[in-house]
C-alpha positions in Angstrom: -30.1 72.0 -8.3 -33.3 73.1 -10.6 -36.4 70.8 -10.6 -37.7 69.3 -13.9 -40.6 70.0 -15.8 -42.4 67.2 -14.7 -41.4 68.0 -11.1 -42.6 71.4 -10.9 -46.0 70.1 -12.6 -46.2 67.8 -9.8 -46.0 70.2 -7.3 -48.3 72.9 -9.7 -51.0 70.8 -8.9 -51.1 71.6 -5.3 -50.0 75.4 -5.5 -46.4 75.1 -5.9 -44.2 76.7 -9.1 -44.9 75.5 -12.8 -42.5 77.4 -15.1 -41.2 76.2 -18.1 -37.2 77.0 -18.6 -36.8 79.3 -21.8 -33.6 80.9 -23.0 -34.8 84.1 -21.4 -35.1 82.5 -17.9 -31.8 80.7 -18.1 -30.0 84.1 -19.1 -32.0 85.5 -16.2 -31.1 82.7 -13.8 -27.1 83.2 -14.8 -27.6 86.9 -13.8 -29.0 86.4 -10.6 -26.3 83.5 -10.0 -23.6 86.0 -10.9 -24.9 88.6 -8.2 -25.2 85.9 -5.7 -29.2 85.7 -5.9 -31.7 82.6 -7.1 -35.0 82.4 -8.0 -36.9 80.8 -5.1 -39.2 78.6 -7.7 -36.0 76.7 -9.2 -35.4 75.0 -5.4 -39.0 75.2 -3.7 -39.4 71.8 -4.0 -36.1 71.1 -2.3 -35.8 73.2 0.6 -39.4 72.9 1.4 -39.9 69.1 1.1 -44.1 67.9 1.6 -42.2 65.6 4.5 -38.8 65.6 6.1 -36.2 63.8 3.7 -33.2 62.7 5.9 -29.8 62.9 4.1 -28.8 59.8 6.8 -29.7 56.3 6.0 -30.1 53.8 8.1 -26.4 52.1 9.2 -25.1 49.9 11.8 -21.7 49.4 13.5 -20.9 46.2 14.6 -18.8 45.6 17.3 -17.3 42.5 15.6 -15.8 45.1 13.7 -15.4 48.3 15.8 -13.5 46.4 19.0 -10.8 45.2 16.8 -10.3 48.7 14.9 -10.1 50.6 18.3 -8.0 48.2 19.8 -5.3 48.8 17.3 -5.5 52.9 18.3 -3.2 52.4 21.5 -0.5 50.8 19.5 -0.4 53.5 16.7 -0.9 56.8 18.3 -0.6 58.1 22.1 -2.9 59.8 24.3 -0.7 63.2 23.9 -0.3 62.9 20.5 -4.1 62.3 19.6 -5.7 64.4 22.5 -8.5 61.5 22.3 -8.2 58.2 20.9 -11.5 58.0 18.9 -12.9 56.2 15.9 -15.8 58.0 14.5 -19.1 56.5 13.5 -19.8 58.3 10.3 -23.1 58.3 8.2 -22.6 57.3 4.8 -25.0 60.3 3.9 -23.6 62.7 6.7 -19.9 62.2 5.6 -19.4 66.0 5.0 -20.2 66.9 8.6 -18.8 63.6 10.5 -22.5 63.1 11.8 -23.5 59.4 12.9 -27.1 60.4 12.1 -28.6 64.1 11.6 -26.8 66.5 13.6 -25.8 63.9 16.2 -21.9 62.8 16.7 -20.6 59.7 17.7 -17.4 58.1 18.8 -15.8 55.2 20.4 -13.2 56.0 22.4 -10.7 53.8 24.5 -7.7 54.6 27.3 -5.8 52.2 28.8 -5.0 52.0 32.4 -3.1 55.0 34.0 -3.9 57.2 31.2 -5.8 60.7 31.7 -6.8 63.1 29.1 -6.3 66.6 30.1 -9.6 68.7 30.9 -11.3 71.0 28.4 -14.9 72.3 27.8 -16.8 73.2 24.6 -20.0 74.5 23.6 -21.3 71.3 22.6 -23.1 69.0 25.1 -21.6 65.5 25.5 -22.3 62.0 27.0 -20.5 58.6 27.6 -22.1 55.3 27.4 -19.5 52.5 29.0 -18.9 49.9 26.6 -15.8 47.7 28.5 -13.3 47.9 31.2 -12.8 48.6 34.8 -11.7 51.6 36.9 -12.7 54.7 34.1 -13.4 57.8 35.5 -14.5 61.2 34.5 -14.2 64.5 36.5 -17.2 67.1 35.7 -16.6 70.8 37.5 -14.8 69.3 39.9 -17.0 66.1 40.5 -15.0 62.6 39.7 -17.3 60.0 39.1 -16.4 56.2 38.6 -17.7 54.5 35.9 -18.9 50.9 34.9 -20.4 49.0 32.2 -23.5 50.2 30.8 -23.1 53.5 32.8 -24.4 57.0 31.1 -22.4 60.1 32.2 -23.1 63.3 31.6 -20.7 66.0 30.5 -23.1 69.1 29.7 -21.9 72.2 27.4 -19.8 74.7 29.2 -18.8 72.2 32.1 -14.8 71.2 32.5 -14.4 67.4 32.0 -11.6 65.5 31.9 -11.5 61.5 31.5 -9.1 58.9 32.5 -8.8 55.1 34.1 -6.8 54.1 37.1 -3.4 52.4 37.4 -5.6 49.4 39.0 -8.2 49.6 36.4 -8.2 47.9 32.6 -7.9 49.3 29.3 -11.5 50.7 29.0 -13.8 51.5 26.1 -17.0 53.8 25.6 -19.0 55.9 23.3 -19.2 59.3 23.5 -22.1 61.7 21.7 -22.2 64.9 21.4 -24.2 67.4 19.2 -20.7 68.9 17.6 -22.5 68.9 14.1 -25.6 71.2 15.5 -23.5 73.5 17.2 -21.3 73.7 14.2 -24.6 74.2 12.0 -25.3 77.1 14.3 -21.8 78.5 14.2 -21.8 78.5 17.8 -19.3 75.8 19.0 -16.5 76.9 21.2 -13.4 74.7 22.4 -11.1 75.6 25.2 -8.3 73.4 27.5 -8.5 74.2 31.0 -5.6 76.4 32.2 -4.4 74.5 34.4 -4.4 71.1 31.9 -6.3 69.3 35.5 -9.1 70.1 37.6 -8.9 70.0 41.1 -11.8 67.7 42.8 -14.0 70.0 45.3 -16.6 67.3 46.3 -16.5 63.8 47.4 -16.6 61.5 44.7 -19.8 60.4 43.0 -21.9 63.3 45.3 -24.3 64.3 42.5 -25.5 60.6 42.6 -25.8 60.4 46.3 -27.9 63.7 46.7 -30.0 63.2 43.4 -29.6 59.6 42.7 -32.7 58.4 44.4 -35.2 60.0 41.8 -38.4 60.2 43.6 -37.0 62.0 46.8 -34.8 65.1 45.9 -32.8 67.6 48.7 -35.6 70.4 49.0 -32.7 72.8 49.8 -31.2 72.5 46.3 -34.2 73.1 44.3 -34.4 76.3 44.2 -30.3 76.9 44.2 -30.0 74.8 41.0 -30.4 77.1 37.9 -28.3 75.2 35.5 -30.4 73.9 32.2 -29.2 70.3 32.7 -29.3 67.7 35.0 -27.8 67.6 38.9 -27.6 64.1 38.5 -24.4 63.8 36.1 -24.3 60.1 36.5 -26.9 57.1 35.5 -26.0 53.9 36.9 -27.1 50.6 35.0 -28.3 48.6 38.0 -31.0 50.8 39.0 -31.8 51.6 35.6 -32.6 47.8 34.7 -34.1 47.4 38.1 -36.8 50.2 37.0 -37.1 48.3 33.8 -37.7 45.1 34.6 -40.0 46.1 37.9 -41.9 47.9 35.0 -42.5 45.2 32.9 -43.9 43.1 35.5 -47.1 45.8 36.0 -47.1 47.5 32.5 -47.6 46.6 28.7 -45.0 49.6 28.0 -45.1 51.4 24.3 -46.8 49.6 21.4 -43.9 51.1 19.5 -40.3 50.9 22.1 -41.5 48.2 24.6 -40.7 49.2 28.1 -38.8 52.7 27.6 -37.5 55.0 30.4 -36.4 58.4 29.9 -33.3 59.4 31.4 -34.5 63.1 33.3 -33.2 65.8 35.1 -35.0 64.8 38.8 -36.0 68.5 39.6 -37.7 69.3 36.5 -38.3 65.7 35.1 -37.4 67.3 31.3 -34.5 66.0 29.4 -31.0 65.7 30.9 -29.4 68.2 28.5 -31.2 71.0 26.6 -29.9 69.8 22.9 -29.5 65.6 23.9 -32.0 63.6 25.0 -31.5 59.8 26.6 -33.6 56.4 27.2 -33.0 52.8 27.7 -35.7 50.8 26.7 -36.3 46.8 27.2 -37.8 44.4 24.8 -39.2 41.4 26.7 -38.3 37.8 25.2 -39.8 37.4 21.7 -41.4 40.8 21.9 -41.7 42.6 18.3 -43.3 46.0 18.3 -44.9 47.5 15.9 -43.6 50.4 13.7 -44.0 53.9 13.7 -42.1 57.0 12.6 -41.4 60.3 14.1 -39.0 63.7 13.8 -35.6 63.4 15.6 -32.5 61.7 14.7 -31.5 58.4 17.0 -28.3 57.0 17.8 -29.2 53.3 19.3 -26.7 51.3 21.5 -27.1 47.9 22.4 -26.9 47.2 26.1 -28.1 43.6 26.5 -29.1 40.5 24.1 -30.0 40.3 20.4 -32.5 41.0 18.4 -33.5 43.0 14.6 -35.1 46.4 13.7 -36.9 47.0 10.5 -35.8 50.3 9.5 -37.6 51.8 6.4 -38.1 48.2 5.2 -34.5 46.9 5.6 -34.0 44.7 8.4 -30.7 45.1 10.5 -29.9 42.1 13.0 -28.2 43.6 16.4 -26.1 41.9 19.4 -24.4 43.4 22.5 -22.9 46.2 21.9 -23.8 47.2 18.4 -24.4 50.5 17.6 -27.0 51.5 14.5 -29.0 54.8 13.8 -32.6 55.4 12.8 -33.0 58.7 10.9 -35.7 61.3 11.5 -39.1 60.2 9.8 -37.6 56.9 9.3 -40.0 53.9 9.9 -39.0 51.6 12.5 -39.9 48.6 14.9 -37.8 46.6 17.3 -37.6 42.8 17.8 -35.9 40.6 20.5 -34.6 37.3 18.9 -34.5 35.4 22.3 -37.6 33.8 23.7 -36.0 33.3 27.3 -34.0 36.5 28.0 -34.6 40.4 27.6 -32.8 42.8 25.1 -32.1 46.5 26.1 -31.1 49.0 23.6 -30.0 52.7 25.0 -30.6 55.6 22.7 -29.5 59.4 23.0 -31.3 62.0 20.5 -32.5 64.9 19.7 -35.6 65.1 20.6 -35.1 67.7 23.2 -34.3 70.0 20.3 -37.5 69.1 18.3 -40.0 69.6 21.1 -38.6 73.0 22.4 -38.8 74.1 18.7 -42.5 72.7 18.4 -41.5 70.6 15.4 -41.8 67.1 16.8 -44.7 64.9 15.0 -45.1 61.1 15.5 -47.1 58.5 13.2 -48.0 55.0 13.3 -47.1 52.9 10.4 -48.7 49.5 9.9 -46.8 48.8 6.8 -42.9 48.9 6.9 -41.6 47.2 3.7 -41.9 43.4 4.4 -38.9 43.0 6.8 -36.4 42.6 3.8 -33.0 41.5 5.0 -30.0 44.2 4.4 -26.8 43.5 3.6 -24.4 44.1 6.1 
């Protein structure tokens, strides 16, 4: 879309194009278009903005709406026919790429007791955050991991993985997070079904947790042996995560923008758990209200505990346990815990590893966040 004369004039003040349309220029543009070319000055303001202009918009998916919808899926489609029973969370501004925010995908998956999906692998990095049920498990490159509510598990890109629920368990629901839109934007996505449809477990259950779960002490004989670009610890249990948050809250004020926030890290390097997706858990003390800021990077938030609200680009989004909301890149945001007696916890996955690897991370404090207007949900 060509810029208007007024837009051209505004941009020209700072050295941008200031070209008035004429019949001759229109004919020139048309001739270029017929030969699959174009004049940069007609789109410069759009493709090189003064600051990030995300297509994603702040959005919330309430558990009260999501849960009844996902519970219908098992009665309507079999796991064999669907492959995966998943409801996608699609941002109104990113429908064309099925993204929840930016280039991050999110979906809610359901499996009944005794069900098991076939194994596959893909170029996209993936994670699971358990929301409801008992008896869920995942197998990643031969390691079986048992999963409970608020546990966080990795299925890094290129790894064989499959999921299921023990016959003695209950219906389980979890959130999937992947960088599918990013891989597709890079034209780098692959998907392969396991030749045997199922993996054979080749190590003890939860072996990566037994080896690397202590965090501050690590098996020395594996430090040089582990050369993969993702964390050797594949499952992060909720109980020690919450304990770490509450202990830190006793001795530190934490971040003025995020409260007590803990990043899930590769225990061998201290870096992100996967090359393209990072994750963290933050605790808001009773009654805590953080300051506002903005930064590059897209964030998917999952309410693991408590109730509160977030103000995103001047709009207030109230949330409670299991709600999911997103903060687009460069959106001004702040968080508040509405309970004056109980803490609140927010899990998030994000594309910060990409921002940092490409040296495109930027952050800015924002004292004004639009007056805390209510949003119509």
